[in-house]
C-alpha positions in Angstrom: 15.0 1.5 -28.9 18.3 -0.3 -30.2 19.7 -0.5 -26.4 16.0 -1.6 -24.9 16.3 -4.8 -28.5 19.7 -5.8 -27.0 18.8 -6.3 -23.7 15.9 -7.9 -24.9 17.9 -10.6 -27.1 19.9 -11.4 -24.3 17.3 -12.2 -21.7 15.6 -14.0 -24.9 18.6 -15.8 -25.2 19.1 -17.0 -21.6 15.5 -17.8 -21.2 15.7 -19.9 -24.3 19.3 -21.3 -24.7 19.3 -20.8 -28.5 17.2 -18.8 -31.3 17.3 -18.7 -34.8 17.5 -15.0 -36.5 14.5 -15.8 -37.6 12.4 -16.3 -33.9 14.7 -13.5 -32.7 13.2 -11.1 -35.3 9.8 -12.1 -35.1 9.5 -12.3 -31.2 11.0 -8.5 -31.7 9.1 -7.4 -34.9 12.5 -6.5 -37.3 14.3 -8.2 -39.9 16.3 -10.6 -39.6 19.4 -8.2 -41.1 19.0 -6.3 -37.8 18.9 -9.2 -36.1 22.7 -10.2 -37.5 23.6 -5.9 -36.6 22.3 -6.5 -33.5 24.8 -9.8 -32.8 27.3 -8.1 -34.0 26.8 -5.2 -31.7 26.5 -7.3 -28.4 29.4 -9.9 -29.6 31.8 -5.7 -29.7 30.6 -5.3 -25.7 32.2 -8.4 -24.5 28.6 -10.5 -24.4 29.4 -14.2 -25.4 26.9 -14.4 -28.3 27.8 -18.0 -30.3 26.4 -18.7 -33.5 26.2 -22.1 -35.2 25.3 -23.0 -38.5 23.0 -25.6 -40.2 19.5 -27.1 -39.7 19.1 -27.2 -36.3 21.6 -23.8 -35.8 20.9 -20.5 -34.4 22.5 -18.3 -31.5 23.0 -19.0 -28.2 24.8 -17.4 -24.7 28.0 -19.5 -24.0 27.5 -22.1 -21.8 26.9 -21.2 -18.0 27.3 -17.3 -19.3 24.8 -15.4 -17.2 23.1 -11.3 -17.0 21.7 -9.4 -14.5 20.2 -7.8 -17.3 16.5 -9.1 -17.0 16.1 -5.5 -15.9 16.1 -5.8 -12.7 18.7 -4.6 -9.7 19.8 -6.2 -6.8 17.8 -4.2 -4.6 15.1 -4.2 -6.9 15.1 -7.8 -6.8 14.8 -7.4 -2.6 11.7 -5.0 -3.5 10.1 -7.7 -5.2 10.4 -10.1 -2.0 9.8 -7.9 0.5 7.1 -9.7 2.2 3.7 -8.3 1.7 1.0 -8.3 4.7 -0.2 -11.7 4.9 -3.5 -10.3 6.3 -4.3 -8.8 3.3 -3.5 -11.5 1.2 -5.7 -13.4 2.9 -8.3 -10.9 2.8 -8.6 -11.7 -0.7 -7.6 -14.9 -0.8 -4.0 -14.9 -2.6 -1.7 -15.7 0.4 -1.1 -19.3 -2.1 -1.4 -17.1 -4.9 1.3 -15.4 -3.6 3.9 -17.6 -2.1 3.4 -20.1 -5.9 4.6 -16.8 -7.5 7.5 -15.6 -5.6 8.7 -19.2 -5.1 8.3 -18.9 -9.2 10.1 -15.8 -9.7 13.2 -17.3 -7.5 12.8 -19.9 -9.6 13.7 -18.0 -12.8 16.2 -15.9 -11.3 20.1 -16.4 -12.1 21.0 -19.0 -9.1 23.4 -16.0 -7.6 20.3 -14.1 -6.9 18.4 -16.8 -5.1 19.5 -16.9 -2.0 19.5 -13.6 -1.6 15.8 -13.1 -2.7 14.9 -15.8 -0.3 16.3 -14.1 2.8 14.9 -11.5 2.1 11.4 -12.9 3.6 13.4 -14.2 6.9 15.0 -10.1 7.3 12.2 -7.8 6.2 8.0 -8.9 7.9 5.1 -6.6 7.4 2.3 -6.7 9.8 -0.2 -4.3 9.2 -2.9 -5.4 12.2 -2.7 -4.0 15.4 -2.1 -4.9 18.5 -5.8 -5.5 20.4 -8.2 -4.1 17.4 -10.5 -6.7 16.5 -10.5 -7.3 12.9 -13.9 -5.5 11.4 -16.0 -8.4 9.4 -16.8 -7.6 5.6 -20.6 -9.1 5.3 -20.3 -9.0 1.3 -16.2 -8.9 0.8 -16.2 -11.8 -1.9 -19.4 -10.4 -4.2 -17.4 -6.8 -3.8 -14.1 -8.3 -5.3 -15.9 -10.4 -8.5 -18.0 -7.3 -8.9 -14.6 -5.3 -9.6 -13.2 -7.6 -11.6 -16.4 -8.0 -13.8 -17.4 -4.6 -13.9 -20.6 -5.2 -12.6 -22.7 -2.9 -10.9 -23.5 -3.3 -6.9 -26.7 -2.6 -5.2 -25.3 -1.9 -1.5 -26.9 -1.2 1.9 -24.4 1.3 4.0 -24.1 2.3 7.5 -24.0 6.2 7.3 -21.7 8.0 10.2 -25.0 8.9 12.2 -26.0 4.9 12.1 -28.5 5.4 9.4 -28.6 3.5 6.2 -29.7 3.6 2.9 -29.3 1.7 -0.3 -27.2 2.9 -3.2 -26.2 1.3 -6.5 -22.3 2.2 -7.6 -19.8 1.0 -9.7 -17.3 -0.8 -8.0 -13.8 0.8 -9.6 -11.2 -0.9 -6.7 -10.2 -1.7 -2.8 -8.1 0.1 -1.0 -6.5 -0.7 2.5 -5.5 1.8 5.1 -3.7 0.3 7.4 -5.6 -2.5 8.1 -8.9 -1.5 6.3 -10.7 -1.4 3.9 -12.3 1.0 1.9 -14.2 0.7 -1.4 -14.0 3.5 -4.2 -17.0 3.9 -6.4 -18.7 5.6 -8.7 -22.3 7.0 -8.6 -24.8 6.8 -10.8 -23.9 10.2 -11.2 -20.5 9.6 -12.2 -19.2 11.3 -8.7 -16.8 8.4 -6.4 -17.2 8.3 -3.2 -15.3 5.8 -0.7 -16.9 3.6 1.7 -15.9 1.8 4.6 -16.0 -1.8 4.0 -17.4 -3.1 6.7 -20.1 -0.3 6.9 -21.5 -2.1 3.8 -23.9 -4.0 5.2 -25.0 -6.4 2.7 -24.0 -6.3 -1.5 -25.5 -7.5 -4.8 -24.3 -7.9 -8.1 -26.5 -6.5 -10.7 -27.0 -8.1 -14.5 -25.8 -4.6 -16.0 -22.3 -3.7 -16.4 -21.1 0.1 -16.2 -18.1 1.8 -17.8 -15.1 3.0 -16.0 -13.8 6.4 -15.8 -11.3 7.2 -18.9 -7.9 7.8 -17.2 -9.2 6.6 -14.0 -6.5 5.4 -11.8 -7.1 4.5 -8.1 -3.6 4.9 -6.3 -3.5 9.0 -7.7 -7.1 9.0 -6.7 -6.9 7.7 -3.5 -4.3 9.7 -2.6 -6.5 13.2 -3.4 -8.9 11.9 -1.5 -7.1 11.0 1.2 -5.1 15.0 0.9 -8.8 15.9 0.6 -10.0 14.5 3.8 -7.2 15.8 6.0 -7.5 19.3 5.0 -11.5 19.2 5.9 -10.5 17.4 9.2 -11.2 20.0 12.7 -8.4 21.1 14.3 -8.9 22.2 17.8 -4.5 23.1 18.5 -3.8 23.1 22.8 -0.2 23.9 24.1 0.6 21.9 26.8 3.7 20.9 29.1 5.2 17.2 29.3 7.1 15.9 32.2 9.7 13.3 31.3 7.4 10.1 32.5 4.8 11.3 30.1 7.1 11.9 27.3 7.2 9.1 26.0 3.3 8.1 26.6 2.2 10.9 24.5 1.9 9.4 21.3 0.6 6.0 22.6 -2.5 6.3 24.5 -5.5 4.8 21.9 -6.2 8.5 21.8 -6.2 10.6 18.5 -3.6 13.6 19.1 -1.2 14.9 16.8 1.8 16.2 18.3 2.6 19.2 16.1 5.9 20.6 17.4 8.1 19.9 20.7 10.1 22.3 22.3 13.3 22.1 24.4 12.8 21.5 27.9 12.3 24.5 30.6 13.7 24.8 34.3 11.8 22.0 35.6 13.2 19.7 33.0 9.5 19.7 31.3 8.7 20.2 28.1 6.3 22.0 25.8 4.4 20.5 23.2 1.8 21.7 20.6 -1.1 18.7 20.1 -3.9 18.8 17.8 -6.6 17.2 17.9 -10.3 16.6 16.4 -12.6 19.0 18.8 -12.2 19.8 22.6 -13.8 17.2 24.2 -11.0 15.3 22.9 -8.9 17.1 24.0 -10.1 17.5 28.1 -10.2 13.6 27.9 -7.1 12.8 26.3 -5.0 15.2 28.6 -6.9 14.1 32.4 -5.7 10.9 31.4 -2.2 12.2 32.3 -3.1 13.2 36.0 -0.6 15.8 36.8 2.0 14.6 33.9 0.7 17.5 31.6 0.5 21.3 32.3 -2.8 22.8 29.8 -0.4 26.7 28.7 -3.1 27.4 25.7 -6.0 27.9 26.2 -6.3 29.3 29.2 -10.5 28.3 29.4 -9.8 24.8 28.5 -7.6 24.4 32.1 -11.0 25.2 33.9 -12.4 22.9 32.2 -10.2 19.7 32.8 -10.8 20.9 35.9 -13.8 21.0 35.9 -14.5 17.5 34.3 -11.8 16.0 36.9 -14.1 17.6 39.7 -17.1 15.9 38.8 -15.1 12.4 38.0 -14.3 12.4 41.4 -18.1 13.5 42.7 -19.4 10.5 41.0 -16.8 8.0 41.7 -17.5 9.2 45.1 
C-alpha cells in the first residue's frame, strides 16, 4: 500500500507542480503526518522532493525532474499507441474521438517518450477489413449502440440462417467485432444470453423499459467461452491428401473454408502429405476439385470416386 501511495505522490506532484501536505493528504485519504513520513522516504531514495515554507509553500519536485513512474513502461506506452482498426472505430463513430484522445495522451507524456509514442503510428497499422469482401450493412446500428449504453430493451426483427425472420425482445449487453463483422450479445426474456449477427438484424426499436444486466457479466470472458463452445459444435469432415509443390503455398488461400490440421514431410515425388478438415463432404469435394491435378485424395477412398463423378458431370455440362 505504501509503495502505491509513494507512486501516487510522484504522479500528483509531476502533474500539479506543487501541493501542500494538506492537499496531498486529502487526495490520498491519509493524515498530514503520514505525508511528511512519505516525503522523508522519497527523499531517502534519491527522489528530489523540495519543501517550501510559508503561505504559498508546499511540496514539489526539483525543476525539470521527470519520472516514468506514471505506472507506464515504454513498452506499455507503445501498446496504448498501436493504431486500432480504423474501420471498427468508424463503425462506432469514434474515429475523431480516438485521435483526440491519443493527442491528449501524447501531451501528457514526459518529453522523452513523446516521439517514440508518435512513431508507433507510423510503424504499426491494423486493418481488419478483407481484401474483396463487401462491407456488410447494419440497418439499425445507431439504435443498437444507444440501447447498449442506456440499458434499454430492444425489439429486433432477426433473419435466421434459414432465411426466416422473427421478432424478439432482448436486453443488449454489448457489441463484439469478430474480424470485420459485428455481433450483438443480448439476453433473452428468460435470461438466456445469445449472439446475433448484426447484419442480420433487419430492424431494431428501443423500448421504454430498461433491463438489468446479469450480475458479474464480463463480455470478453463470455465471448471467449461462447466461441469455444461454437467451435466444438462445428461438424468436421477430415481428408488426407497429397499436395504438389505448385499447390502447397495456395492451400489456405482459395477463399473456401479449409483447415490444415497436419502437414508431413515430402515424399519421393516431392509431394506433401496434408490432413485437411472441412465442415461437410460437399465442401471438401468442391475445394479439392478446384486444384485439378495438383491435389490427390488418399483417404477416405470413396471421396476420390465422388470427385471423379463431379468432374465428369462438369465436363459433360460444359461440353
